[in-house]
N, C-alpha and C positions, 0 to 999 in steps of 0.2 A: 792298419797290419794288426790281423788274429792270430794267434799263434795255432800252428797245425798241431793236433795230439794223436799220438801213434797208436794205431789197433793193436788191439790185444796179442796181436802176431807179434807184435815189435817189442814186447815186453822180454827183458831179458833177466835172468836170478843170477845174482853173483853171491858166492860163499865165500867167504875168509877164516880159517882159522886162528890164524895170526895176522897182527898188524905190524911195523907197517905194511901197507900193499899199495898196489897200482890198482885204480878205479879208470882207467882208459876204456871208453863203450863207443864202438862204431855209430855212427849216426845210422836207422834203420831205414832211410831213405836212399836206394841206388844211384840214383842220379845228384847227390850232393856232393861236391865236392871241398875235400880240407875240412870237411866237420868232424864231429864226435862230440863226446859229452866226457869231460874228465871231472871228476866229482869224488876223488883223492882226496882234496883237504878236508870236505866235507865229512866225509866218511874217516877219518884220521881223528878230525876232531872231537867228533861224535864220539869213537871207540875210547880214547883219552878221557873224555869228560865219562867215562861209565856208564854210555848210554846203552839200553839193550834193546830197542827199538828205535828204528828213527825213519824217517822217510822225509822225500822232498821233490824237487823237480829240476831239471835242469835244459836250458835251452841249447839247441844245436848252432854253434857259430858259424857253421860253413854255408858254402853258398849254391842256389839253383839258377842257375842262368846267371842275368845280373844281377838277380835279385838274392836277398837272404834266405838260406833253409826254414829257421823258425821250428823245427820240429822238438818237440816236447817230449823227454824222455822222463817219464813218473818211476822212482822206484822205492823200494821197502828193504830197509834189512834188519834182520835180527839177530841177535848173538845168543844164538839157543847155547852154543856151547857154555857160556857163561851161567847159565840156568840149568844146566845138566850138572856140572862141577859145583853148583851150588851144595848139592844134598837137601834143597827142599824139594820134593815134591810137586808140590801146589806151584809155585813159582814157575815150573816147566811149562804150564797148561797156558800161559800167554803166547809165547812164542809159536808152539804147536799150533792155536787157532790162527794165527797170521800164516804158517808153514801150509796148511789143510786149505783157506782161502787162495793162496798163490797156488798150490797144486789143481784146485779146482778149476781155478783161471786159465791154467794153460792144459786143462781136459785130461789129469792124471785122477780120473774122479776116484777108483777103489783106492789108492793110498790117500786120498785126502779125507774118504770117508772113516779108515783106520784111526787118522790122527786128528778126523773131528771127536771121534769118539772119545778119546783120550782128554782132547781140550775142554768139552761141553761138562762144565759144570756153572751151575746159578753166576756164580761169582764172575768165572772168564767169560761169560755170554755178556754180563751185564759191564764188564771192563773193554770187551771188545764186542761191539754188539753186530759187526759185519759178520762171527760165526752163524749167526740165526739163518740171515740171507744164504751162506754157504752150505749150512747143514738142510734149506730147502731147496736148495738146487738140486744139491745130492742126491734128494729123496728123489726129485722129480727125472734124474737123468738115470739112477739106479734103480729105483724102486724101491716101496716102503721095506719092502722084507731084506733085499739087498743090503739095503743101505743100515739098517738094523742089525743084523749081523754081521757086518765089515766096522762099523761102532760098537756093537759090543767087545771083538776083537780089541780094538783100541783102549776102549774102558778096563780091559782085564791087563795088559799089560804093566810090565813094573815100569819104574822109573827110567832103568838101566836099558831095557827091552825096547820100550817106545823113542827112548834117544837115538839107540842103535838104528833102529827102524828109520827114523826123520832121517839120521845121516845117510843112511844108504837111498832112501827117497831122493834124497837133495843130489847124490850123486849123480842117480839115474837121469833124474830131471836134466842136471847141467848137461850131461851125454847128450841127450836128444835134442835139447837148446841146440848145443853146439854144432851137432849134426844137421840142423835145420837151414843154420845161418852159415854153413860153411857151401 
């Protein structure tokens, strides 16, 4: 019995500014009964251990007809707030690289390009290689000239400005995703 992997339209983005929190995510399959994903303990454990970036997957325990649902939720979480408060402008580039990738995946291309511009340093790309493919995809979608203009904007933002911009984009993306799932 192979697991079913959700299409990108089923990706959920959860933002937490304070723990503890409850991380219950409904199953993305409308046919699923009594299913969902509870990643509360994994998230709380990661936050308590001081992790600032964590990912994983959770298999739905619900049922489809007489069988097991098996839909897999893949999740990535980044504690951007911790990086912003650290006062170290270099360290904020790593969660920004992750955020740029997530925004690209949910088709928020212009904010993704701005945030990628902030994150794109040789060290950040070496640490988070997915940023290179995200930037290449953004160049394809937006065109070289528009991508460069947006990335330059992110590059020139101060740490406080990019953090504020990131929080705003997270809120907007959350509102859009919530509207789609309702």
